[in-house]
C-alpha positions in Angstrom: 122.4 144.3 158.3 120.6 147.5 159.1 121.7 151.1 159.0 120.8 154.1 161.0 122.5 157.5 160.7 126.2 156.7 160.5 125.6 153.4 162.3 125.7 149.9 160.8 124.4 146.8 162.6 125.3 143.2 161.5 123.9 140.1 163.2 125.2 136.6 163.2 124.2 133.3 164.9 126.5 130.5 165.9 125.9 127.0 167.2 129.4 126.0 168.4 132.8 127.3 169.3 134.1 126.4 165.9 131.2 128.4 164.4 132.0 131.4 166.6 135.6 131.3 165.3 134.3 131.2 161.8 132.1 134.2 162.4 135.1 136.0 163.9 136.8 135.5 160.5 133.7 137.0 158.8 133.5 140.0 161.2 137.1 141.0 160.6 136.0 142.0 157.1 133.9 144.7 158.7 136.7 146.1 160.9 138.9 148.4 158.9 141.4 150.0 161.3 141.3 152.1 163.3 138.6 150.5 165.4 138.1 150.6 169.2 135.3 148.2 170.1 133.7 147.0 173.3 133.0 143.3 173.5 129.9 142.6 175.6 128.6 139.4 176.9 128.3 137.4 180.1 131.1 135.3 181.4 131.5 132.3 179.1 129.6 134.0 176.3 132.4 133.3 173.8 134.1 136.7 173.6 137.6 135.3 173.5 136.5 132.5 171.1 135.3 135.2 168.7 138.7 137.0 169.0 140.3 133.7 168.0 138.6 133.9 164.7 139.5 137.6 164.2 143.2 136.9 165.0 143.3 133.9 162.7 141.8 135.9 159.8 144.5 138.6 160.3 147.3 135.9 160.3 148.1 137.3 163.7 147.7 134.0 165.7 146.4 130.5 165.5 143.1 130.1 167.4 144.8 128.0 170.1 147.3 130.8 170.8 144.6 133.3 171.7 143.7 133.2 175.3 141.7 135.4 177.6 143.7 138.4 178.9 141.9 138.2 182.3 145.1 138.3 184.3 147.5 140.0 181.9 144.8 142.6 181.0 146.1 143.0 177.4 147.3 140.7 174.6 148.9 142.1 171.5 149.0 140.5 168.1 150.7 141.6 164.9 148.7 140.8 161.8 147.9 141.6 158.2 144.6 142.8 156.8 144.1 141.5 153.2 142.1 144.2 151.5 141.6 144.9 147.8 144.6 142.7 146.8 146.9 144.5 149.2 148.3 143.5 152.6 148.1 146.1 155.2 149.8 145.6 158.6 147.4 145.7 161.6 147.8 145.5 165.3 145.2 143.6 167.2 144.8 144.4 170.9 142.6 142.2 173.1 141.9 143.7 176.5 139.9 142.3 179.5 139.0 144.9 182.1 137.0 142.5 184.3 139.5 142.8 187.1 140.0 146.6 186.8 137.9 148.4 189.4 138.6 152.1 189.1 138.9 154.4 186.1 142.4 155.6 187.2 143.7 152.1 186.9 143.2 152.4 183.1 146.1 154.9 182.8 148.7 152.1 183.1 147.2 150.3 180.1 148.2 153.0 177.6 144.9 153.1 175.7 146.0 156.3 173.9 149.2 154.6 172.7 147.5 151.5 171.3 144.7 153.3 169.6 146.7 153.9 166.4 145.6 154.3 162.8 146.5 150.6 162.1 144.9 149.1 165.2 141.9 147.0 166.1 141.3 147.3 169.8 138.8 144.8 171.3 137.9 145.4 175.0 136.0 142.9 177.1 134.1 144.6 180.0 135.0 148.1 178.6 131.4 149.3 179.2 132.3 149.4 183.0 134.1 152.7 182.3 132.7 155.9 180.9 136.1 156.9 179.3 136.3 153.6 177.4 132.6 153.7 176.4 133.0 157.3 175.2 136.1 156.4 173.1 134.5 153.3 171.5 133.3 153.5 167.9 131.3 150.3 168.2 130.5 147.2 170.1 130.2 143.5 169.6 127.5 142.0 171.8 127.3 138.2 172.4 124.2 136.7 173.8 123.6 133.0 174.7 120.5 131.7 173.0 120.7 128.3 174.7 123.3 125.6 174.8 126.2 126.4 172.5 124.1 128.8 170.4 125.0 132.5 170.4 123.6 135.7 168.8 126.4 138.1 167.8 125.5 141.7 167.1 128.1 144.0 165.7 127.3 147.7 165.8 129.7 150.1 164.2 129.5 153.9 164.3 131.0 156.4 161.9 
């Protein structure tokens, strides 16, 4: 972990899909709501696999219930964040903007409505749009390092 002014960076490495899910369970500990994060990575980088671990850690869904929202654009999961011996409700939103082409198409997604004090919003391909990038308070970047190995970098601002 490194820290710059108001920014923290955490790095992880994984060697399999199961390992990526495990790291997702670790990353959720860094994500106190509200968070609005962009998920970056090439097609097949494991973004949805990482979300499987995050959803599982929040008791929001089993890993096999989490699928890519490529065609539905948004998946919503109700979960619980276990923090300091207390259970806090949390809403996990997983969006995929790959098929969205214009900024105005984002209006129908209701980003203002889902960005609530108890939400974790994870957006694949969000960096395509200036309004989403401006709103984000961090990003998770997944980079293939060969075979099933991945480098995962979590950058949180504020």
